[in-house]
C-alpha positions in Angstrom: 35.8 33.5 -71.7 36.4 29.8 -70.8 34.9 27.1 -73.6 32.3 25.0 -72.2 32.3 21.3 -71.8 29.8 19.1 -72.3 28.8 16.1 -69.5 29.2 13.5 -71.9 32.9 15.0 -72.7 34.0 14.8 -69.0 32.4 11.2 -68.7 34.4 10.5 -71.8 37.6 12.2 -69.7 36.8 9.9 -66.7 36.1 6.6 -68.3 39.3 7.1 -70.2 41.2 7.8 -67.0 40.2 5.3 -64.8 41.1 3.0 -67.6 44.7 4.0 -67.5 44.8 4.1 -63.5 43.7 0.3 -63.7 46.7 -0.5 -66.4 49.0 1.1 -63.9 47.6 0.0 -61.0 48.3 -3.6 -62.5 51.7 -3.3 -62.4 52.1 -2.6 -58.6 49.4 -4.6 -57.3 50.9 -8.1 -59.0 54.0 -7.2 -57.4 53.1 -6.9 -54.2 51.7 -10.7 -54.5 53.9 -11.9 -56.8 55.5 -14.9 -53.7 51.9 -16.4 -53.3 51.3 -16.5 -57.0 54.4 -18.2 -57.7 53.6 -20.5 -55.0 49.9 -21.0 -56.3 51.0 -22.1 -59.8 54.2 -24.0 -58.9 56.4 -21.5 -60.5 60.1 -21.0 -59.1 61.5 -17.6 -57.5 63.7 -16.9 -60.9 61.3 -17.8 -63.3 57.9 -16.3 -61.5 60.0 -12.9 -62.4 58.3 -13.5 -66.1 54.4 -13.1 -64.4 55.5 -9.3 -64.3 57.9 -9.0 -66.8 55.3 -10.4 -69.7 52.7 -7.4 -68.5 55.3 -4.5 -68.7 57.2 -6.1 -72.4 53.6 -5.9 -73.6 52.3 -2.8 -72.3 55.6 -0.9 -73.5 55.2 -2.5 -76.9 51.2 -1.6 -77.5 52.0 2.1 -75.9 53.5 3.9 -79.0 51.7 1.8 -81.2 48.3 3.0 -79.6 48.0 6.3 -81.3 48.3 4.8 -85.4 46.2 2.0 -84.4 43.2 4.3 -83.0 43.5 6.2 -86.5 43.4 2.4 -87.9 40.5 1.3 -86.1 38.2 4.6 -84.4 39.1 6.1 -81.2 35.8 4.3 -79.6 36.2 0.7 -81.2 40.0 0.6 -80.0 39.3 1.5 -76.8 36.3 -0.3 -76.0 37.7 -3.7 -77.6 40.6 -3.4 -75.5 39.1 -2.1 -72.4 36.7 -5.2 -72.5 39.8 -7.6 -73.6 41.6 -6.1 -70.7 38.9 -7.3 -67.9 38.5 -10.7 -69.3 42.1 -11.5 -69.3 42.2 -10.0 -65.8 39.6 -12.8 -64.6 41.5 -15.3 -66.6 44.8 -14.5 -64.9 42.9 -15.4 -61.7 42.1 -18.4 -63.0 45.5 -19.8 -64.4 47.1 -22.8 -62.7 50.2 -22.9 -64.5 53.1 -20.5 -65.2 52.9 -20.6 -68.8 49.4 -20.0 -68.5 50.0 -17.1 -66.3 52.6 -15.6 -68.5 50.4 -15.8 -71.8 47.4 -14.5 -70.0 49.4 -11.4 -68.5 50.8 -10.6 -71.5 47.5 -10.0 -73.4 46.4 -8.2 -70.2 49.3 -5.8 -70.6 48.7 -5.6 -74.5 45.4 -4.5 -73.8 45.8 -2.6 -71.0 48.6 -0.6 -72.1 46.2 0.8 -74.7 44.2 2.3 -71.8 47.3 5.1 -70.8 47.9 7.2 -73.8 44.4 6.8 -74.8 43.5 8.8 -71.9 46.3 11.1 -72.2 45.1 11.7 -75.9 41.6 12.1 -75.0 42.7 14.7 -72.6 44.2 16.7 -75.1 42.1 16.6 -77.8 38.7 16.8 -76.0 39.4 19.1 -73.4 39.9 23.0 -74.7 43.1 24.3 -73.0 41.7 26.2 -70.2 40.3 22.8 -69.0 43.3 20.0 -69.5 44.9 20.8 -65.9 41.9 19.1 -64.4 42.1 16.3 -67.1 45.4 16.1 -66.6 44.8 15.9 -62.7 42.9 13.0 -63.2 45.0 11.4 -65.3 47.9 12.0 -62.8 46.1 10.0 -60.5 46.9 6.7 -62.9 50.6 8.0 -63.2 51.5 8.7 -59.8 48.7 7.7 -57.3 48.0 3.8 -58.9 51.9 2.9 -58.7 52.0 4.5 -54.7 48.7 2.7 -53.6 49.5 -0.7 -55.6 51.0 -2.5 -52.8 48.6 -1.5 -50.1 45.7 -3.0 -52.4 47.7 -5.9 -53.0 49.0 -6.6 -50.1 45.4 -6.2 -48.1 43.7 -8.6 -51.1 46.5 -11.2 -51.0 46.3 -11.5 -47.1 42.7 -11.4 -46.6 41.0 -12.7 -49.5 43.7 -14.6 -52.0 45.9 -13.6 -54.8 43.2 -14.4 -57.3 41.4 -10.9 -55.8 44.1 -8.7 -57.2 42.8 -9.8 -60.6 38.9 -9.7 -59.5 39.4 -6.2 -58.3 39.5 -4.8 -61.8 36.0 -6.3 -62.8 33.3 -3.7 -61.0 35.5 -0.2 -61.7 36.3 -1.9 -65.3 32.4 -2.3 -65.6 32.0 1.3 -65.1 34.7 2.4 -67.3 33.5 0.5 -70.1 29.9 1.9 -69.5 31.5 5.4 -69.6 33.3 4.8 -72.5 30.1 3.3 -74.8 28.0 6.3 -74.0 30.4 9.2 -74.2 32.5 8.1 -76.9 31.3 9.3 -80.7 31.0 6.7 -83.4 33.7 7.1 -86.0 34.2 5.1 -89.1 37.5 2.8 -89.4 40.1 3.7 -91.8 41.8 0.3 -92.9 43.5 1.6 -95.7 46.0 3.0 -93.4 47.0 -0.4 -92.5 48.6 -0.7 -96.3 50.4 2.7 -95.8 51.3 1.5 -92.5 55.3 2.1 -91.5 55.7 -1.6 -90.6 59.4 -1.5 -90.7 59.0 0.9 -87.9 56.2 -1.0 -86.0 58.6 -4.3 -86.1 61.6 -2.5 -84.9 59.7 -0.5 -82.1 58.2 -4.0 -80.9 61.5 -6.1 -81.2 63.7 -3.2 -79.8 61.0 -2.1 -77.1 60.6 -5.6 -75.9 63.9 -6.8 -76.0 65.1 -4.0 -74.4 62.5 -4.2 -71.5 63.4 -7.8 -70.7 66.7 -7.3 -70.6 66.1 -4.8 -68.0 64.0 -6.5 -66.3 66.1 -10.2 -66.6 69.6 -8.3 -66.5 70.7 -8.3 -62.8 69.1 -11.6 -62.2 71.7 -13.2 -64.9 74.5 -11.1 -64.1 74.2 -8.7 -66.8 76.7 -9.4 -69.5 78.0 -12.1 -68.0 74.4 -14.0 -69.6 74.9 -15.1 -73.5 71.0 -14.3 -73.4 71.2 -10.7 -72.3 74.4 -9.9 -74.2 72.3 -11.3 -77.5 69.2 -9.3 -76.2 71.0 -6.0 -76.1 72.5 -6.5 -79.3 69.1 -7.0 -80.9 67.6 -4.0 -78.8 70.2 -1.5 -79.7 70.3 -2.3 -83.7 66.5 -2.6 -83.9 66.0 1.0 -81.9 68.5 2.6 -84.0 66.7 1.4 -87.0 63.5 3.0 -85.8 64.7 5.9 -84.7 66.5 6.3 -88.6 63.0 5.1 -90.3 60.8 7.5 -88.2 63.2 10.8 -88.9 63.1 9.4 -92.8 59.1 9.1 -93.3 57.1 12.0 -93.9 54.1 9.8 -92.2 55.8 8.1 -89.1 54.6 5.9 -86.6 55.9 8.2 -84.0 56.7 11.9 -85.0 60.0 11.8 -82.8 60.4 15.4 -84.4 58.3 16.9 -81.5 61.5 16.2 -79.2 62.9 19.1 -80.6 60.5 21.6 -79.3 62.1 22.7 -76.0 59.2 22.3 -74.0 58.3 18.7 -75.1 61.9 17.6 -74.8 62.6 18.9 -71.3 59.4 17.7 -70.3 60.1 14.4 -71.8 63.3 13.7 -70.3 62.3 15.6 -66.7 59.4 12.4 -67.2 61.8 9.9 -67.7 63.6 11.0 -64.4 60.7 11.3 -62.7 59.7 7.1 -64.0 63.1 6.5 -62.6 62.3 7.6 -58.9 58.6 6.7 -59.1 58.9 3.3 -59.6 62.3 2.8 -58.2 60.9 4.3 -55.0 57.7 1.9 -55.0 60.6 -1.1 -55.6 63.1 -0.1 -53.1 60.6 0.5 -49.9 58.9 -2.8 -49.8 62.3 -4.6 -50.1 63.7 -2.5 -47.2 60.8 -3.3 -45.0 61.0 -7.0 -46.0 64.4 -7.4 -45.7 65.2 -5.2 -42.7 62.0 -5.2 -40.7 60.7 -7.9 -41.5 57.2 -6.8 -42.5 54.5 -9.0 -44.4 53.0 -7.7 -47.5 49.7 -6.1 -45.6 52.2 -4.2 -43.2 54.2 -2.9 -46.4 51.1 -1.8 -48.2 49.9 0.0 -44.7 53.0 1.9 -44.4 53.1 2.9 -48.6 49.8 3.7 -48.5 50.8 7.2 -47.0 52.8 7.6 -50.2 49.5 7.5 -52.2 46.6 8.4 -49.8 47.4 12.3 -49.5 47.3 12.4 -53.4 44.0 12.1 -53.3 43.2 15.3 -51.6 46.0 16.9 -53.6 45.9 16.4 -57.1 42.2 17.7 -57.2 43.8 21.0 -55.7 46.7 21.2 -58.7 44.8 22.8 -61.5 43.7 25.7 -59.3 47.1 26.5 -58.2 48.0 26.2 -62.2 45.7 29.1 -62.7 47.5 31.4 -60.3 51.1 30.1 -60.1 53.6 29.7 -63.0 53.5 25.6 -63.9 57.1 25.7 -63.9 57.6 26.7 -60.1 54.7 23.8 -59.5 57.0 21.1 -60.9 60.0 22.6 -59.4 58.4 22.2 -55.7 57.2 18.8 -56.6 60.5 17.5 -57.5 62.3 19.2 -55.0 59.7 17.8 -52.2 59.8 14.2 -54.0 63.7 14.3 -53.7 64.0 15.6 -50.6 61.6 12.7 -49.0 64.5 10.4 -50.1 67.3 12.5 -49.2 65.5 12.3 -45.4 65.5 8.1 -46.0 69.1 8.2 -46.1 69.1 8.2 -42.3 67.9 4.3 -42.1 68.4 2.4 -39.3 68.0 -1.3 -37.6 64.7 0.8 -36.0 63.9 3.0 -38.6 60.4 1.8 -39.9 56.8 2.7 -40.2 56.9 5.6 -37.5 60.2 7.2 -39.0 59.1 6.8 -42.6 55.8 8.4 -42.3 56.9 12.3 -42.3 59.1 11.3 -45.6 56.2 9.4 -47.3 53.8 12.0 -47.0 56.2 14.6 -48.1 56.7 11.9 -51.2 53.2 12.0 -51.4 52.9 16.3 -52.0 55.8 16.0 -54.3 54.4 13.9 -56.6 50.8 15.3 -56.2 52.3 18.5 -57.7 54.3 17.3 -60.5 52.4 15.0 -63.1 49.3 17.9 -64.4 51.7 20.8 -64.6 54.3 18.9 -66.3 51.9 16.8 -69.2 50.5 20.4 -69.5 54.1 22.3 -70.0 55.4 19.8 -72.1 52.8 19.4 -74.5 51.6 23.0 -74.9 52.8 23.7 -78.1 51.5 20.5 -79.5 49.4 20.6 -82.7 46.3 18.4 -82.6 47.6 16.1 -85.2 50.4 15.0 -82.9 48.6 14.8 -79.7 48.4 10.6 -80.6 52.6 10.8 -80.8 52.6 13.1 -77.9 50.9 11.1 -75.8 52.8 7.9 -77.0 56.3 9.2 -76.4 55.4 11.0 -72.7 53.8 8.2 -71.4 56.3 5.3 -73.1 59.4 7.5 -71.6 57.8 7.2 -68.1 57.3 3.3 -68.4 61.0 3.0 -69.8 62.4 5.1 -67.2 60.7 3.5 -64.5 61.8 0.0 -66.0 65.8 1.5 -66.3 65.1 3.2 -62.9 64.4 -0.4 -61.0 67.1 -2.7 -63.2 70.0 0.2 -62.0 69.0 0.2 -58.9 68.7 -3.4 -58.4 72.2 -3.8 -59.6 73.2 -0.8 -57.0 71.6 -2.1 -54.1 73.1 -5.4 -54.5 76.6 -4.1 -55.5 76.4 -1.6 -52.6 75.6 -4.1 -49.7 78.7 -6.2 -51.3 81.0 -3.3 -51.0 79.6 -2.0 -47.5 80.1 -6.2 -46.3 83.7 -6.1 -47.6 84.5 -3.1 -45.8 82.8 -4.0 -42.5 83.9 -7.4 -42.4 87.6 -5.9 -42.8 86.7 -4.2 -39.1 85.0 -7.5 -38.0 88.1 -10.1 -37.8 88.1 -12.9 -36.0 91.9 -12.0 -34.9 90.4 -8.9 -33.6 90.2 -8.4 -29.7 86.4 -7.1 -29.9 85.2 -9.9 -32.1 86.4 -12.7 -29.9 85.0 -11.1 -27.0 81.7 -11.0 -28.9 81.7 -14.1 -30.2 82.3 -15.6 -26.7 79.7 -13.7 -25.2 77.3 -15.1 -27.9 78.4 -18.5 -27.3 77.8 -18.3 -23.7 74.0 -17.1 -24.1 73.4 -19.4 -26.8 74.5 -22.1 -24.3 72.6 -20.5 -21.0 69.4 -21.1 -23.9 69.9 -24.8 -24.0 72.7 -25.4 -26.6 74.8 -27.9 -24.9 77.7 -28.5 -27.6 80.5 -25.6 -27.1 81.3 -26.0 -30.7 77.6 -25.9 -32.0 77.3 -22.7 -29.8 80.5 -21.4 -30.8 79.6 -21.5 -34.7 75.7 -20.1 -34.1 77.7 -17.5 -32.6 79.8 -16.3 -35.7 76.7 -17.1 -37.8 74.9 -14.1 -35.9 77.6 -12.0 -35.9 77.8 -12.6 -39.7 74.1 -12.1 -40.3 74.5 -8.8 -37.9 77.1 -7.5 -40.5 74.9 -8.1 -43.8 72.2 -6.1 -42.0 74.6 -3.5 -41.8 75.7 -3.7 -44.9 72.1 -3.4 -46.1 71.2 -0.9 -44.2 73.8 1.5 -45.8 73.4 0.0 -49.1 69.5 1.3 -49.2 70.8 4.9 -47.6 73.1 5.0 -50.7 69.9 3.9 -52.7 67.6 6.6 -51.4 71.0 9.2 -52.2 70.8 8.0 -55.5 67.1 8.7 -56.4 67.2 11.9 -54.9 69.9 12.7 -57.0 68.2 11.4 -60.4 65.2 13.8 -59.2 67.6 16.5 -58.7 68.4 15.8 -62.2 65.0 16.3 -63.3 65.0 19.9 -61.6 67.9 20.8 -64.0 65.6 19.3 -66.7 62.7 21.7 -65.4 64.8 24.8 -65.7 64.9 24.5 -69.4 61.2 24.6 -69.9 59.7 27.9 -70.9 57.1 30.0 -69.5 54.0 28.9 -71.9 51.4 31.1 -70.8 47.9 30.2 -71.8 48.8 27.7 -74.0 49.9 25.4 -71.0 46.3 25.2 -69.6 46.6 27.4 -66.5 45.8 30.7 -68.6 42.1 29.4 -68.4 42.3 31.0 -65.0 43.6 34.2 -65.4 
């Protein structure tokens, strides 16, 4: 018989998952409007990237700290304080007038917002019985997969119609509702400040330094030509040393900051690997598609958002149905189908062309939305099915940190991959489009005549313009082929996740699906 769940518990789950949704949304919603923010606060293109990097670095540091800090300050107090800080610093970001101000405010917003993600996951798997966890995990999936997909849509609309400040103000109304729900639904508990004395401070320090420097390397590496930069090389060494010491420290302690031994559990280990690859593709595709639509099709932020809406909106309909599917079918089959559809949507996009725009992207985007909707809830359920309640905080921190880290790795690799493949294809095409080739000379002559017919009287200037036009066509074609290669790479990453799913064992009722049997 299914265990009854009180209305108050469901309000706690809804409030916490709403917070996680807002925290994840604030990654992509800002990225969609970065150019407008940079212009408003006088930031250069390169330096403006720190507006996003500051948020991501702070978020990925606090996620693994949250399980321990929640035990120190109590779940209710820790969650309420950080939820309030997230709203305060969201509003403060809208009032920033300089780049240093914005970076500091975004870092604090990321540090407080990052708490909301693992705490929502922890609340789902600790407050809900196994039979009801699929519903809670489906709600959490809205933050994990729907929020990144819909972020550019909301960001583009608000920026173009209201101004970039509203991408921060938009947090206030749902944030107020979240605070009220958490205030009502979470039970007060005493603080346990004695844990601070016994805390794994070496683990805290090495984890924070390692993850912070690694995230910075991933965010800034492509811009600085990776290891050609002294800064990137030095940060990479610091990250590697710190993370090695962190892992050693966690494995030797009886009461570690994060229980990394959980990765030895077959389902959790394979689930974390699949979740990492899902993060690569999830955040990678949200990164690649806007660049394609901007560079190749010339779309503005609102137009890009309208295209990407179809990767998000169908999930609102599908995700609530996933718990029922988990009650009828083996969750592994649902995960496998979801990843296969997500991979297939990327393989469909390999056939990009100059005419491949909103209409042609519609079907692949819907397929992608269906795939994403099917993956997260069953993957979370089956990965955590055998996790003891005392390890729920560590499991939540590892699972969510790894997905975010996968996103950072994916974007960094795809940035470099896209650049290198564009250069490769430009060289290949350039060998065929030589000024000594008859076809090229004929094309230059035809374009020169065209520009002169349009009113350009200087033959030399018209010829130069013709050569430039051909160069732009060559580069555009090279970019098209590079984007095709990038979509192929995303599909391959998801195919690798399919292999990880094969190592999952059937968890039966423990997966949460059994409540329907």
